[in-house]
C-alpha positions in Angstrom: -13.6 -82.8 -33.3 -11.4 -82.0 -36.1 -8.5 -83.5 -38.0 -5.7 -81.8 -39.8 -5.0 -83.7 -43.1 -2.6 -84.0 -45.7 -4.8 -84.7 -49.1 -2.9 -87.3 -51.5 -3.2 -85.1 -54.6 -0.7 -83.0 -56.4 -0.8 -79.5 -55.2 1.3 -76.3 -55.3 4.1 -76.1 -52.5 2.4 -73.4 -50.6 -0.5 -75.9 -49.9 0.1 -78.7 -47.2 -2.9 -79.2 -44.8 -6.7 -79.0 -44.8 -9.1 -79.3 -41.4 -12.0 -81.7 -41.6 -14.8 -82.5 -39.3 -15.0 -85.9 -37.8 -18.4 -87.7 -38.2 -19.8 -88.9 -35.2 -19.5 -92.6 -36.3 -15.9 -92.4 -36.3 -14.9 -90.5 -33.1 -13.6 -93.3 -31.5 -11.9 -94.7 -34.4 -9.6 -92.0 -35.7 -5.9 -92.3 -35.1 -3.1 -90.1 -36.1 -1.3 -91.3 -39.3 -4.2 -93.2 -40.6 -5.2 -93.3 -44.4 -9.0 -92.1 -44.9 -11.0 -90.9 -47.5 -12.1 -87.4 -48.0 -14.0 -85.2 -50.4 -11.7 -82.6 -52.1 -12.8 -80.4 -54.9 -15.7 -82.6 -56.1 -13.5 -85.8 -55.8 -13.1 -88.3 -53.5 -9.3 -88.8 -52.5 -7.1 -90.4 -49.8 -5.4 -88.5 -47.2 -3.4 -88.9 -44.1 -4.4 -87.8 -40.6 -1.4 -85.7 -39.3 -3.2 -84.3 -36.2 -6.5 -84.6 -34.2 -7.6 -81.2 -33.1 -10.2 -79.9 -30.5 -10.9 -76.8 -32.3 -9.9 -75.3 -35.7 -8.4 -72.0 -37.0 -10.8 -71.5 -39.8 -13.2 -68.9 -39.4 -16.4 -70.0 -41.0 -16.5 -73.9 -39.5 -19.7 -74.4 -41.3 -17.8 -74.9 -44.5 -15.7 -77.8 -43.2 -16.3 -81.0 -44.9 -16.5 -84.5 -43.3 -14.4 -87.3 -43.3 -15.9 -90.1 -45.9 -14.5 -93.2 -44.3 -11.3 -94.9 -43.2 -9.8 -96.7 -45.9 -7.6 -99.0 -43.9 -8.3 -98.6 -40.2 -5.7 -100.9 -39.0 -2.8 -99.3 -41.0 -0.8 -96.5 -39.0 2.2 -95.1 -41.1 5.3 -95.5 -39.2 6.5 -92.1 -37.3 9.9 -92.5 -39.0 8.4 -92.2 -42.5 6.0 -89.2 -41.3 9.1 -87.4 -40.2 11.1 -88.4 -43.3 8.2 -86.8 -45.3 8.3 -83.4 -43.4 12.3 -83.4 -43.9 11.7 -83.8 -47.7 9.4 -81.0 -47.7 11.9 -78.8 -46.2 14.9 -79.8 -47.9 13.4 -80.2 -51.4 11.0 -77.3 -51.1 7.9 -78.9 -52.2 4.5 -79.6 -50.9 3.5 -82.4 -48.4 0.5 -83.6 -50.6 2.7 -84.0 -53.6 5.4 -86.0 -51.6 2.8 -88.5 -50.1 1.1 -88.9 -53.6 4.1 -90.9 -54.5 4.5 -92.9 -51.1 1.2 -94.2 -50.5 0.3 -97.0 -52.8 -3.0 -97.7 -54.8 -5.4 -99.7 -52.6 -7.0 -102.3 -54.8 -10.2 -104.3 -54.2 -9.8 -107.0 -51.5 -11.4 -109.6 -53.6 -8.9 -109.4 -56.4 -6.1 -110.4 -53.9 -5.9 -113.9 -54.6 -3.1 -116.2 -56.0 -0.8 -113.5 -57.0 2.3 -115.1 -58.4 5.7 -113.6 -57.8 6.5 -113.1 -61.4 9.8 -111.8 -61.0 11.1 -115.0 -60.4 12.0 -116.5 -63.5 13.4 -120.0 -64.9 16.9 -118.8 -65.1 19.3 -120.8 -63.0 19.3 -119.4 -59.3 22.6 -118.0 -58.5 23.7 -120.6 -55.7 27.5 -120.6 -56.4 29.0 -117.7 -54.9 32.2 -119.2 -54.4 35.5 -117.2 -54.4 39.1 -117.9 -54.3 40.5 -119.0 -50.9 42.7 -115.6 -51.3 39.6 -113.5 -51.2 38.1 -115.0 -47.7 40.4 -113.1 -45.4 39.4 -109.7 -47.0 36.0 -110.7 -46.9 35.9 -111.5 -43.3 37.6 -108.2 -42.6 35.1 -106.1 -44.2 32.3 -108.1 -42.6 34.1 -107.5 -39.2 34.0 -103.9 -40.0 30.6 -103.5 -40.9 29.4 -105.3 -37.9 31.7 -103.1 -35.6 30.9 -100.0 -37.5 31.3 -96.8 -35.1 30.4 -94.2 -37.9 27.1 -93.4 -38.9 27.6 -94.7 -42.7 30.0 -97.2 -44.2 31.2 -97.2 -47.8 32.0 -100.7 -49.2 34.4 -100.0 -51.9 34.5 -103.5 -53.9 35.7 -104.9 -57.5 34.2 -108.4 -57.5 30.2 -109.1 -57.5 30.4 -112.4 -55.7 32.5 -111.0 -53.0 30.1 -108.2 -52.3 27.1 -110.5 -52.2 28.9 -112.8 -49.7 29.4 -109.8 -47.5 26.0 -108.6 -47.8 24.4 -112.2 -47.1 26.7 -112.8 -43.9 25.9 -109.3 -42.7 22.1 -109.8 -43.2 22.4 -113.4 -41.6 23.9 -112.0 -38.5 21.2 -109.4 -37.9 18.3 -111.9 -38.4 20.1 -114.2 -36.1 20.5 -111.9 -33.5 17.1 -110.4 -33.6 14.2 -111.9 -35.5 12.0 -108.6 -35.9 14.6 -106.7 -37.6 14.4 -105.8 -41.1 16.8 -104.6 -43.8 16.1 -102.3 -46.6 18.1 -103.2 -49.9 17.9 -100.5 -52.9 19.4 -101.0 -56.5 19.4 -98.7 -59.1 17.3 -100.4 -61.6 14.8 -102.9 -62.1 17.1 -105.2 -64.1 19.2 -105.5 -61.0 16.3 -106.9 -58.9 16.3 -110.3 -60.5 20.0 -111.2 -60.0 20.2 -110.1 -56.4 16.8 -111.4 -55.7 17.8 -114.9 -56.8 21.0 -114.9 -54.6 19.2 -113.6 -51.6 16.2 -115.9 -52.0 18.4 -118.9 -51.9 19.8 -118.0 -48.5 16.5 -116.0 -47.1 13.6 -118.0 -48.9 10.3 -116.5 -48.4 11.7 -113.5 -46.4 12.0 -110.8 -49.2 9.5 -108.5 -50.4 10.2 -106.6 -53.8 8.8 -103.2 -54.6 9.0 -101.2 -57.9 7.0 -99.1 -60.4 6.4 -102.0 -62.9 4.5 -104.1 -60.4 0.8 -104.4 -60.8 -1.2 -102.2 -58.2 -2.6 -105.5 -56.6 0.8 -107.1 -56.5 2.4 -103.8 -55.0 -0.3 -103.5 -52.5 0.2 -107.1 -51.4 4.0 -106.8 -50.8 3.5 -103.2 -49.3 1.3 -105.0 -46.4 3.7 -107.9 -46.0 6.2 -105.1 -45.2 3.9 -103.2 -42.9 2.9 -106.3 -41.0 6.5 -107.4 -40.7 6.0 -110.8 -42.3 9.3 -110.5 -44.3 12.9 -109.5 -43.2 14.2 -108.0 -46.4 12.7 -105.3 -48.5 14.4 -105.1 -52.0 13.4 -102.7 -54.7 14.5 -99.6 -56.6 14.5 -95.7 -55.4 11.0 -95.4 -54.3 11.4 -98.3 -52.0 13.1 -95.7 -49.5 9.4 -95.1 -48.7 8.7 -98.6 -47.7 6.5 -98.8 -44.4 9.4 -100.6 -42.4 8.7 -100.4 -38.7 11.9 -101.9 -37.2 14.7 -101.0 -39.6 18.3 -102.1 -38.8 20.2 -101.9 -42.1 20.1 -99.8 -45.3 21.9 -101.0 -48.3 22.3 -98.4 -51.4 23.9 -100.8 -53.9 26.2 -99.0 -56.4 25.7 -95.6 -54.9 27.4 -94.0 -57.7 24.3 -94.6 -59.9 23.3 -90.8 -59.8 20.8 -90.8 -62.4 19.0 -93.8 -61.5 18.8 -92.6 -57.8 17.9 -89.2 -58.4 14.0 -88.6 -59.0 13.1 -86.7 -62.4 9.8 -85.8 -61.0 9.1 -83.4 -58.2 10.3 -83.8 -55.6 13.6 -84.1 -57.2 15.2 -86.1 -54.2 18.3 -88.1 -54.2 17.9 -91.6 -52.5 21.2 -91.1 -51.0 20.3 -88.2 -49.2 17.0 -89.7 -48.2 18.9 -92.9 -46.8 21.1 -90.7 -44.7 18.1 -88.9 -43.1 16.2 -92.2 -42.6 19.4 -93.8 -41.2 19.3 -90.7 -38.5 15.9 -91.1 -37.7 16.0 -94.9 -37.0 19.4 -95.5 -36.1 19.8 -98.1 -38.7 23.2 -98.6 -40.2 23.7 -97.4 -43.9 26.0 -98.9 -46.3 26.9 -97.4 -49.6 28.6 -99.8 -52.0 30.4 -99.0 -55.2 33.1 -100.0 -57.7 34.1 -96.6 -58.2 32.5 -94.3 -55.2 31.0 -91.0 -56.0 33.7 -88.0 -55.3 31.3 -86.5 -52.5 31.0 -90.1 -50.8 34.6 -90.7 -50.8 35.5 -87.2 -49.7 33.5 -87.5 -46.5 34.9 -90.8 -45.8 38.5 -89.6 -46.4 38.0 -86.6 -44.1 35.9 -88.4 -41.6 33.4 -85.4 -41.9 32.0 -85.1 -38.3 32.8 -88.9 -38.0 30.0 -89.8 -40.3 31.6 -92.2 -42.9 34.1 -95.1 -43.0 35.5 -96.9 -46.0 35.3 -100.6 -45.9 37.6 -101.8 -48.8 37.5 -105.3 -50.6 39.6 -104.9 -53.7 41.5 -107.4 -55.9 44.7 -107.3 -58.2 43.3 -106.9 -61.7 44.1 -109.6 -63.8 43.3 -107.7 -67.1 45.6 -106.7 -69.5 44.8 -103.1 -70.4 46.1 -101.1 -73.6 45.6 -97.5 -74.3 45.7 -96.5 -77.9 46.1 -92.9 -78.9 43.9 -92.5 -81.8 46.1 -89.1 -82.7 48.7 -91.5 -83.8 46.2 -93.5 -86.1 45.2 -90.2 -87.6 48.9 -89.4 -88.3 49.4 -92.8 -89.6 46.6 -91.8 -92.2 44.1 -94.3 -90.5 41.0 -92.4 -90.1 38.6 -95.4 -89.2 37.2 -95.7 -85.9 39.0 -98.9 -85.3 42.7 -98.6 -84.6 45.2 -101.0 -86.0 46.1 -102.6 -82.7 42.1 -103.1 -82.0 41.6 -104.5 -85.6 44.7 -107.1 -85.0 43.3 -108.0 -81.6 40.0 -108.7 -83.2 41.6 -110.9 -85.9 43.6 -112.9 -83.5 40.6 -113.7 -81.0 38.2 -114.6 -84.0 41.0 -117.1 -85.3 40.7 -118.7 -81.7 36.9 -118.7 -81.8 36.8 -116.5 -78.9 34.1 -113.7 -78.3 34.6 -109.8 -78.5 32.6 -107.3 -77.0 32.9 -103.4 -78.3 31.6 -100.5 -76.3 30.6 -97.2 -77.3 28.7 -94.5 -75.4 26.1 -93.1 -77.4 26.4 -89.4 -75.8 29.1 -88.2 -77.9 27.4 -85.4 -79.2 29.6 -83.9 -82.0 29.6 -80.3 -80.8 32.9 -80.1 -78.8 36.0 -78.7 -80.6 39.5 -80.1 -80.3 42.4 -80.2 -82.3 43.0 -83.3 -84.3 47.0 -82.6 -84.3 47.5 -82.7 -80.4 44.2 -83.7 -79.1 43.7 -80.4 -77.2 40.2 -79.7 -76.1 38.8 -76.1 -76.0 37.4 -75.4 -72.4 35.9 -72.7 -70.5 38.7 -70.8 -68.3 36.0 -70.3 -65.7 34.3 -73.5 -65.4 36.9 -76.1 -66.8 33.8 -77.2 -69.0 34.2 -78.1 -72.7 33.0 -75.1 -75.0 30.2 -75.9 -77.5 29.2 -74.8 -80.8 26.0 -75.4 -82.9 27.1 -77.3 -85.9 24.9 -79.0 -88.7 25.5 -82.6 -88.5 25.3 -83.5 -92.3 27.7 -80.5 -93.4 29.7 -80.0 -90.2 29.6 -76.5 -90.8 29.3 -73.9 -87.9 25.9 -72.0 -87.5 27.7 -69.1 -85.9 31.4 -68.2 -85.2 31.2 -68.8 -81.4 31.9 -71.1 -78.8 30.1 -70.9 -75.7 30.0 -72.4 -72.1 26.6 -73.1 -71.3 27.4 -72.9 -67.6 28.5 -69.1 -67.4 27.8 -67.8 -71.0 31.6 -67.2 -71.5 31.9 -66.9 -75.4 34.9 -66.7 -77.7 35.5 -66.8 -81.6 35.9 -70.4 -83.1 39.9 -70.4 -83.3 41.4 -71.0 -86.8 44.5 -72.7 -84.9 45.3 -74.5 -81.8 46.5 -72.5 -78.9 48.5 -75.4 -77.7 50.3 -76.6 -80.7 49.6 -74.1 -83.5 48.0 -76.7 -85.7 45.3 -75.8 -88.0 43.3 -79.2 -87.9 40.4 -78.1 -85.5 37.3 -80.2 -86.0 34.2 -81.2 -84.1 34.2 -84.7 -82.4 31.4 -87.2 -81.9 30.7 -90.7 -83.3 27.7 -93.2 -83.4 27.4 -96.8 -82.8 25.9 -97.5 -86.1 28.9 -96.0 -87.9 31.0 -98.3 -85.7 28.7 -101.7 -86.7 29.1 -100.4 -90.3 32.7 -100.3 -90.0 33.2 -103.6 -88.1 30.8 -105.4 -90.8 33.0 -104.0 -93.6 36.3 -105.2 -91.9 34.9 -108.8 -90.8 32.3 -109.5 -93.4 32.2 -113.2 -92.7 31.6 -112.7 -88.9 28.2 -112.9 -86.7 28.0 -109.4 -85.5 25.1 -107.9 -83.2 24.5 -104.6 -82.2 22.6 -104.0 -79.0 21.4 -100.3 -78.0 18.4 -98.4 -77.3 17.6 -98.6 -81.1 17.5 -102.3 -81.2 15.3 -102.5 -78.0 12.2 -103.8 -79.5 14.3 -106.3 -82.1 13.9 -109.4 -80.1 14.1 -111.8 -83.0 17.7 -112.2 -83.4 18.8 -114.4 -85.9 20.7 -116.6 -83.4 20.8 -116.7 -79.6 22.7 -114.0 -78.4 25.6 -116.3 -76.9 26.2 -117.5 -80.4 27.5 -114.2 -81.9 31.3 -113.6 -82.3 31.1 -109.7 -81.8 28.7 -107.9 -79.9 28.6 -104.1 -80.2 26.8 -102.7 -77.3 26.1 -99.5 -75.3 25.4 -99.1 -71.7 21.9 -100.6 -72.8 23.6 -103.9 -73.1 24.4 -104.2 -69.4 21.2 -102.7 -68.3 19.1 -105.1 -70.5 21.0 -108.4 -70.4 22.2 -108.1 -66.6 22.2 -112.0 -66.0 23.2 -112.9 -69.7 26.3 -110.7 -69.3 27.7 -113.1 -66.9 27.1 -115.9 -69.1 29.0 -114.5 -72.2 32.8 -114.9 -71.8 34.5 -112.6 -73.8 38.4 -112.4 -74.2 38.7 -109.2 -75.7 37.0 -105.9 -74.7 37.3 -102.9 -76.8 36.4 -99.2 -75.7 35.9 -97.6 -79.1 35.8 -93.7 -77.9 36.8 -93.3 -74.1 36.3 -89.6 -74.8 32.7 -89.4 -75.6 31.4 -89.1 -72.1 34.6 -87.3 -70.9 34.3 -84.4 -73.0 30.4 -83.6 -71.9 30.0 -79.9 -70.6 29.2 -81.3 -67.1 31.5 -81.1 -64.1 30.9 -84.7 -63.3 31.8 -86.0 -66.7 35.3 -86.9 -65.4 33.7 -88.8 -62.6 31.1 -90.6 -64.8 33.9 -91.6 -67.3 35.9 -93.2 -64.6 32.9 -95.1 -63.0 31.6 -96.4 -66.4 35.0 -97.9 -67.6 35.7 -99.1 -64.1 32.5 -101.1 -64.0 33.2 -102.6 -67.5 36.9 -103.4 -66.5 35.6 -105.1 -63.4 32.8 -107.0 -65.0 35.1 -108.2 -67.7 37.9 -109.3 -65.0 35.2 -111.1 -63.0 33.4 -113.2 -65.6 33.1 -116.9 -65.0 36.4 -117.9 -65.8 38.0 -116.0 -62.8 41.6 -116.8 -63.6 41.4 -115.9 -67.4 43.2 -112.7 -68.2 41.3 -110.4 -70.3 42.5 -108.2 -72.8 41.2 -104.7 -72.9 42.0 -101.9 -75.6 40.8 -98.3 -74.7 41.1 -95.9 -77.6 41.3 -92.4 -76.9 42.4 -88.9 -78.1 43.7 -87.8 -74.9 45.9 -90.5 -73.4 47.7 -88.2 -71.2 44.4 -87.4 -69.2 44.5 -88.0 -65.7 41.1 -90.2 -66.0 42.3 -92.2 -68.8 45.5 -92.8 -67.0 43.4 -93.9 -63.8 41.3 -96.1 -65.9 44.3 -97.8 -67.5 45.9 -98.3 -64.1 42.6 -99.0 -62.2 43.7 -96.7 -59.7 40.8 -94.9 -57.9 43.1 -93.0 -55.5 45.0 -91.5 -58.5 41.9 -90.4 -60.2 40.5 -88.9 -56.9 43.4 -86.9 -55.9 43.2 -85.3 -59.2 39.5 -84.7 -59.6 39.1 -83.4 -55.9 41.8 -80.6 -56.7 39.9 -79.8 -59.6 36.4 -79.6 -57.7 38.0 -77.4 -55.3 39.7 -75.2 -57.6 36.7 -74.5 -59.4 34.2 -74.7 -56.7 32.1 -77.7 -57.3 30.6 -80.3 -54.8 31.8 -81.5 -52.3 33.0 -77.9 -51.7 29.7 -76.3 -52.3 26.1 -77.4 -52.4 24.2 -76.5 -55.7 20.8 -75.4 -56.4 19.3 -75.3 -59.9 16.1 -73.1 -60.4 14.5 -73.6 -63.7 11.9 -71.5 -65.3 9.5 -72.9 -67.8 7.1 -71.3 -69.9 5.7 -71.1 -73.5 6.0 -67.4 -73.4 9.7 -66.1 -74.0 9.2 -62.6 -73.1 7.5 -64.0 -69.5 10.8 -66.2 -69.2 13.0 -63.2 -69.6 10.9 -61.2 -67.3 10.5 -63.9 -64.4 14.2 -64.9 -64.4 15.5 -61.6 -64.5 13.3 -60.5 -61.6 14.4 -63.3 -59.5 17.9 -63.1 -60.3 17.9 -59.5 -59.2 16.1 -60.4 -55.9 18.7 -63.3 -55.2 21.6 -60.8 -55.9 20.0 -58.1 -53.4 19.4 -60.8 -50.8 22.7 -62.4 -50.9 24.5 -59.2 -51.5 26.7 -59.3 -48.3 27.6 -62.9 -48.6 30.7 -64.2 -50.4 29.7 -67.8 -49.7 26.9 -67.7 -52.3 27.7 -67.6 -56.1 24.8 -66.7 -58.5 24.9 -67.6 -62.2 22.6 -67.0 -64.8 20.0 -66.6 -66.0 21.1 -69.0 -68.9 19.6 -71.3 -71.3 20.5 -74.9 -70.8 21.7 -77.4 -73.3 18.1 -78.5 -74.3 16.3 -75.1 -74.3 12.9 -76.4 -74.9 11.0 -79.2 -73.4 7.5 -80.4 -74.0 6.6 -77.0 -76.0 7.9 -74.9 -73.2 11.2 -72.8 -73.1 13.3 -72.7 -70.4 16.1 -70.8 -68.6 17.9 -71.5 -65.3 19.7 -69.9 -62.3 22.5 -71.7 -60.5 23.2 -71.2 -56.6 26.8 -72.5 -55.6 26.6 -72.3 -52.0 29.7 -72.8 -49.6 29.5 -76.2 -48.0 29.6 -74.4 -44.5 26.7 -72.2 -45.1 23.5 -73.3 -43.9 20.4 -71.9 -45.6 18.5 -69.7 -43.1 14.6 -69.4 -42.8 14.7 -66.3 -45.0 16.8 -67.9 -47.6 14.1 -70.7 -47.9 11.4 -68.3 -47.9 12.6 -67.0 -51.3 12.6 -70.5 -52.6 9.1 -71.5 -51.2 7.5 -68.4 -52.5 8.4 -69.4 -56.1 5.4 -70.1 -58.3 4.8 -73.4 -59.6 6.5 -72.6 -63.2 9.7 -72.6 -61.3 11.4 -76.1 -60.8 13.7 -76.2 -57.6 16.4 -78.9 -58.2 18.5 -79.3 -54.9 21.6 -81.0 -55.5 21.4 -81.6 -59.2 23.3 -84.2 -60.9 24.0 -81.9 -63.8 24.2 -78.2 -63.9 23.3 -77.7 -67.7 
């Protein structure tokens, strides 16, 4: 007897299965989907039995090796998980061994599995108080009813208030468990820091019924939690991206919390999967309900919900009237009034007034302002590519602010033009680069308010834990997105009366077709967070500084009007053929030899153009150098395929991708194109 096995080891995409002999001592013990130990290239590794065979197709059977032993005889991986693995192989063009390597946990020695403490439970106050105003109860009930009666495959919970969202989750989970005690819920969050807050809320209502999975757990504790899930000893599985592979046997509900978190939900390693797509497939395989939640949904998700694409997605809204006072400050006017500081006169006065009242201020700046975009300081016009609608870039020396060449370049389509001497919009000659850093903001604030307790929190201060005071004792906190990631619980305890967004343009001007969406999402979260702090009825003052007050994204943020933003953005996506109107595949070739890169990328693009010559539904762009042309001592070039959303890749199309050598990275549905 023979078995077909997927070895759990990193292998090229062309290698998937290997045949092994079943030793006589194991003949009556072997089952499909068991985890076993096999000899492989002078190593002892784990593998998964996929098929039991009466014969092998190998010509020389004498060379076949025997299975060593069964590692966990009683563990049979769920069929739905095996089907998901096969789907990932086809969709993301990768090898089965590579997929299962990231799914099957390391199994520690049994004697170690004693007295493991759930270290993610801390001494922080457990979140018991999920009370909301009476005016919110009706809309919460309506949202719960819509989820329970959901007729579509997937639901989109569009919310603003964290407490209201958690009440909806808890009541829906309670109903599932009360109706069928064997049902299990999969609850996925963007990052580890989100787990603690949600765990404490869920654990209050469902004590000892939650397992937690994430990659920072010890191998022993991870395996213990994994076994609880497999043996159905818990009802709720809570974790980050890879939790989608939990061995759940009786799945009834999948929750993807804050589904707009593309970076956190996209795997950086091969296979480059998006957890949203895997959740859809898992829902299809198991029949489980799937709920995406978001304060500012992805354009693709909302589009499919609005168009009710094949009756797949419905929108469940739970929205509030915003109580924040939002002001937009035109920084062009500041320049015209000879104020060249990063802090506008309006924001400076607001800070002074709040400090006099002994109230706290939070100043936000996204660190991603690169300083390579070109715009007019007289009218704020930004130079963009006419083909892609993405900002044109130039290489500048940071110290001198001098151009290294006289060209503006689109990194997407290679369009170039000379750096202009005057603005094509207003004929102004004040053409400058843009981009500021948080340390410069801190320096200006300390100069303006020298007697104030000021704290900067960003990636550079990550290891500076010895603050002079407890964080709640500072008057002004200057932070990036890092603040929200690292101080998830604490950010609810800090009550700010003023939120200042130093530069709303820093993310907006990135050469990325999703930059408008990311800008709206980021600032919507900050505004909702400010509005929904502990003092629910307190009005928060929010000041947004921008050079582009007329931009539809800035207007939508100021009005907190997602529909206004969506209507403008979806027209832009359709005009320039970006998702959801096309599917993107990014092919990246890496090599330390530049000549080899040129040769391989040119050969592939010629092959692709010949193959898709008759198709008007596929656009091939490249080869081009990405914004970061060298990673880990290897240069890289990329080719981008924009495939009409109505076109399905054929077997022959996929064959071209599957035959690429391992120097090619195949990124399906990339979150960025450059």
